[in-house]
FIVOTI-731824 format. One record per residue (C-alpha): x, z, y. Coordinates in steps of 0.2 Angstrom, whole numbers, plus 5000, padded with zeros to 4 digits. Example, Ala and Ser with C-alpha at 12.3 -4.5 7.8 and 13.67 -1.06 7.14 Angstrom:
REC   east     up   north
REC   5062   5039    4978
REC   5068   5036    4995
END
This chain:
REC   east     up   north
REC   4878   4670    5267
REC   4890   4655    5268
REC   4901   4665    5281
REC   4902   4680    5269
REC   4908   4669    5255
REC   4921   4661    5267
REC   4927   4678    5272
REC   4928   4684    5253
REC   4938   4668    5248
REC   4949   4669    5263
REC   4953   4688    5260
REC   4956   4685    5242
REC   4970   4671    5246
REC   4977   4682    5259
REC   4978   4697    5247
REC   4985   4686    5233
REC   4998   4679    5244
REC   5004   4695    5251
REC   5005   4702    5234
REC   5015   4688    5227
REC   5027   4688    5241
REC   5030   4706    5240
REC   5035   4705    5222
REC   5045   4688    5224
REC   5062   4694    5229
REC   5069   4701    5213
REC   5085   4707    5205
REC   5085   4705    5187
REC   5102   4712    5182
REC   5104   4730    5176
REC   5116   4743    5182
REC   5131   4737    5172
REC   5147   4745    5166
REC   5161   4737    5155
REC   5178   4741    5148
REC   5193   4732    5154
REC   5212   4731    5152
REC   5225   4735    5165
REC   5232   4721    5176
REC   5218   4709    5174
REC   5202   4703    5182
REC   5186   4710    5174
REC   5170   4701    5178
REC   5154   4711    5177
REC   5138   4702    5176
REC   5136   4683    5180
REC   5119   4678    5175
REC   5105   4670    5185
REC   5100   4686    5193
REC   5094   4685    5211
REC   5078   4676    5213
REC   5066   4670    5228
REC   5050   4665    5220
REC   5041   4662    5237
REC   5037   4646    5246
REC   5047   4652    5261
REC   5065   4655    5266
REC   5071   4674    5265
REC   5084   4682    5275
REC   5096   4691    5263
REC   5109   4703    5266
REC   5121   4709    5252
REC   5131   4725    5256
REC   5144   4734    5246
REC   5139   4752    5251
REC   5151   4761    5239
REC   5168   4756    5232
REC   5177   4770    5223
REC   5192   4764    5212
REC   5209   4769    5206
REC   5222   4767    5219
REC   5229   4749    5218
REC   5213   4741    5211
REC   5202   4729    5221
REC   5184   4723    5219
REC   5176   4707    5225
REC   5159   4699    5223
REC   5154   4681    5221
REC   5136   4673    5224
REC   5128   4659    5233
REC   5142   4648    5228
REC   5156   4659    5236
REC   5168   4672    5231
REC   5172   4684    5245
REC   5188   4692    5249
REC   5190   4710    5244
REC   5190   4715    5262
REC   5173   4708    5264
REC   5159   4722    5262
REC   5144   4712    5268
REC   5137   4695    5269
REC   5121   4687    5276
REC   5113   4671    5271
REC   5096   4662    5269
REC   5089   4661    5252
REC   5079   4645    5250
REC   5062   4644    5243
REC   5062   4646    5224
REC   5081   4648    5224
REC   5089   4658    5210
REC   5107   4663    5210
REC   5120   4672    5200
REC   5130   4687    5205
REC   5147   4692    5199
REC   5157   4708    5202
REC   5175   4707    5200
REC   5186   4722    5196
REC   5205   4717    5199
REC   5214   4731    5190
REC   5232   4736    5192
REC   5245   4742    5180
REC   5238   4760    5182
REC   5224   4764    5170
REC   5209   4771    5178
REC   5191   4767    5183
REC   5181   4759    5197
REC   5163   4761    5203
REC   5154   4749    5215
REC   5136   4752    5223
REC   5128   4736    5230
REC   5113   4734    5241
REC   5103   4718    5240
REC   5092   4718    5256
REC   5077   4706    5260
REC   5076   4706    5279
REC   5061   4696    5280
REC   5045   4706    5281
REC   5039   4714    5270
REC   5057   4721    5269
REC   5064   4727    5252
REC   5081   4734    5247
REC   5087   4735    5229
REC   5102   4745    5223
REC   5114   4741    5208
REC   5128   4750    5201
REC   5144   4742    5193
REC   5158   4750    5185
REC   5174   4746    5174
REC   5185   4759    5165
REC   5203   4754    5160
REC   5209   4770    5150
REC   5225   4761    5145
REC   5229   4744    5138
REC   5224   4741    5120
REC   5238   4738    5108
REC   5233   4720    5102
REC   5241   4722    5085
REC   5233   4738    5081
REC   5216   4732    5088
REC   5216   4718    5075
REC   5219   4730    5061
REC   5205   4743    5066
REC   5187   4740    5068
REC   5174   4753    5075
REC   5155   4753    5073
REC   5145   4766    5082
REC   5127   4769    5077
REC   5115   4771    5085
REC   5121   4765    5102
REC   5112   4770    5113
REC   5114   4788    5107
REC   5102   4802    5110
REC   5111   4817    5119
REC   5113   4831    5107
REC   5109   4821    5091
REC   5121   4816    5077
REC   5128   4798    5077
REC   5139   4789    5066
REC   5157   4782    5070
REC   5163   4771    5056
REC   5182   4767    5056
REC   5188   4753    5046
REC   5207   4752    5046
REC   5218   4739    5036
REC   5233   4751    5038
REC   5235   4767    5029
REC   5219   4774    5023
REC   5224   4792    5026
REC   5227   4789    5044
REC   5218   4801    5055
REC   5211   4797    5072
REC   5205   4806    5088
REC   5191   4800    5099
REC   5190   4804    5117
REC   5174   4801    5128
REC   5176   4798    5147
REC   5163   4796    5161
REC   5162   4782    5173
REC   5176   4789    5184
REC   5188   4793    5170
REC   5185   4811    5167
REC   5185   4817    5149
REC   5168   4824    5144
REC   5172   4827    5125
REC   5186   4824    5112
REC   5185   4824    5093
REC   5200   4826    5082
REC   5204   4823    5063
REC   5192   4808    5061
REC   5195   4798    5045
REC   5195   4780    5039
REC   5177   4777    5035
REC   5161   4786    5041
REC   5162   4801    5053
REC   5147   4810    5059
REC   5148   4819    5076
REC   5137   4823    5091
REC   5138   4821    5109
REC   5130   4834    5122
REC   5130   4826    5139
REC   5119   4819    5152
REC   5111   4802    5152
REC   5122   4788    5157
REC   5136   4776    5153
REC   5152   4782    5145
REC   5168   4775    5138
REC   5177   4780    5122
REC   5195   4778    5117
REC   5201   4779    5099
REC   5219   4784    5096
REC   5230   4785    5081
REC   5248   4791    5081
REC   5248   4792    5100
REC   5242   4773    5101
REC   5226   4767    5107
REC   5218   4756    5093
REC   5200   4754    5100
REC   5190   4756    5116
REC   5171   4753    5120
REC   5156   4758    5129
REC   5143   4772    5124
REC   5125   4773    5131
REC   5118   4790    5131
REC   5099   4793    5133
REC   5088   4809    5134
END
C-alpha cells in the first residue's frame, strides 16, 4: 500500500510539473497595429510581455518571418536589453528562470506615406517546444496637418465595430461648422476598403461592411487630412 501511495504522489508531482512547464513560456502581447506619421520612428508595443515562469532556463529564438513594408521603410526589434539592426532577422538567447522581458517593434517610416506589416515568431526550443506568432503593423497614410488636427476632434462609437452594423462618427470642428468631410478606411497594407463623403460637423451614422480585422481611417476636409486613427472590426 505504501508503494502505491508513493507512486501516486510521484505521478501527481510529475504531471503537475509537466503541465506547469508547458504553460510557462507565454507571450501576453496581442497582435498590434498603430497609426504613424511619415519620416519618424513608430514604436509598437513595449510592455513586459515575454515570460518564462519555470524554474529552469529556456532556449529562445525570435525570428522575423515576414517583413512587408513600403519601399524606404525599415523595421527593427528590441528585447532582452538590446535593439537589433534592421538587417537582423533572428536572435537566439537564454531566458533565465522567472525572467520577464519587454518587446518593442520599431517601424522607421520614410517621407513616403504607406504601411508596414511584420510577423514575428517566438520559439521555445527547450522541450516541450512551442512557437507563438504575433503580427505588428503601422499605417502612415500621410502626415497629419498639426494645425488642423488641433481644431478637429473625432469620436467613433462603438470601436470595435461589428461588421455590417451602424456606427457613429462624431466630428467636432472649431472651424466653419458648415465644413464637409470625407472619410476613407484602409486595410493594414494601405488599400482603400470604403469611402464616405459629405460628412458634417456633428454626429454622422454610417456602416462598414468588411471582414474582421484592424483598419485605419483618414478624415479629410478641403483636400487636407485633419484626423487619422484605428478601427477594429469584429463579426
